Structure formats: structure tokens, C-alpha cells
C-alpha positions in Angstrom: 88.8 135.0 214.6 87.7 137.0 211.5 89.8 139.9 210.4 88.0 143.2 210.0 87.0 144.0 206.4 88.7 147.0 204.8 86.5 149.7 203.6 86.6 150.8 200.0 85.2 154.1 201.1 87.6 156.8 202.3 86.7 157.4 205.9 87.4 161.1 205.7 85.3 161.7 202.6 82.0 163.6 203.1 79.1 161.3 203.4 75.5 162.7 203.3 72.9 160.7 205.1 69.4 161.9 204.1 66.9 160.9 206.8 69.3 161.0 209.7 66.5 161.5 212.2 64.6 158.4 211.3 65.0 154.9 212.6 67.2 153.6 209.8 69.1 156.9 209.1 70.0 157.4 212.7 71.2 153.8 213.0 73.4 154.4 209.9 74.9 157.6 211.3 75.7 155.8 214.6 77.3 152.9 212.7 79.4 155.3 210.5 80.6 157.2 213.5 81.5 153.9 215.3 83.4 152.7 212.2 85.5 155.9 212.2 83.9 157.9 209.4 84.7 161.6 210.3 82.8 163.7 207.8 79.1 162.8 208.1 76.8 165.4 206.6 73.2 165.8 207.7 70.5 168.4 207.0 67.0 168.7 208.4 63.9 169.5 206.5 63.8 173.0 208.1 67.0 173.8 206.2 66.5 171.9 203.0 63.3 170.3 201.7 64.5 167.2 199.7 61.4 167.6 197.5 62.7 170.9 196.3 65.3 170.1 193.5 66.7 173.7 193.4 67.3 173.7 197.1 68.9 170.3 197.0 71.2 171.3 194.1 72.3 174.4 196.0 73.0 172.4 199.1 75.0 169.8 197.1 76.9 172.5 195.3 77.9 174.0 198.6 78.7 170.8 200.6 80.0 168.5 197.8 79.3 165.1 199.4 81.3 162.3 197.8 78.8 159.6 198.9 75.0 159.8 199.5 72.9 157.4 201.6 69.2 157.9 201.1 67.3 156.7 204.1 64.6 159.5 204.0 61.0 158.8 203.3 57.5 159.7 204.2 55.9 157.5 206.8 52.5 157.5 208.4 53.4 155.8 211.6 52.1 152.5 213.0 48.5 153.5 213.1 
């Protein structure tokens, strides 16, 4: 039986997941939660437009995430 790997990431550190509503981002959030990460930060586009550098800078200054996972993107759907 394999032993669980230890995480080099502090499980209480703030982790920002951009794109948390998408297929990949939502799976990442579920996995982080299942693995015991307690401070997962998310923000919707109605609150912060990730294309607006000033808005992103203000949000980062306020929330101070230690880690960032970028799973956001523009998609056109299957068709």
C-alpha cells in the first residue's frame, strides 16, 4: 500500500483558483477541499474582471493569496 504524499503547500494558506466555475477549475476546487485545504479563494467575473489589471491588483492586495491556480479561459463551447 502506498503512503500518502506529503504536500509542500501549507493547507491553511490562501489559494486563489481563477476559473472555479469551469470544468477544470471546479474539479480543482473539489480536489483541494477533499485534500483538506481550508482557505480556497474564488471570485466571479461579476466581482472582478480578470482582464482588468487594476481590478485584479486591487483584489490581490485585499485578499493576498499565497498560491494562484489559473484555470480560467474563454471558451466557445462544443459547437
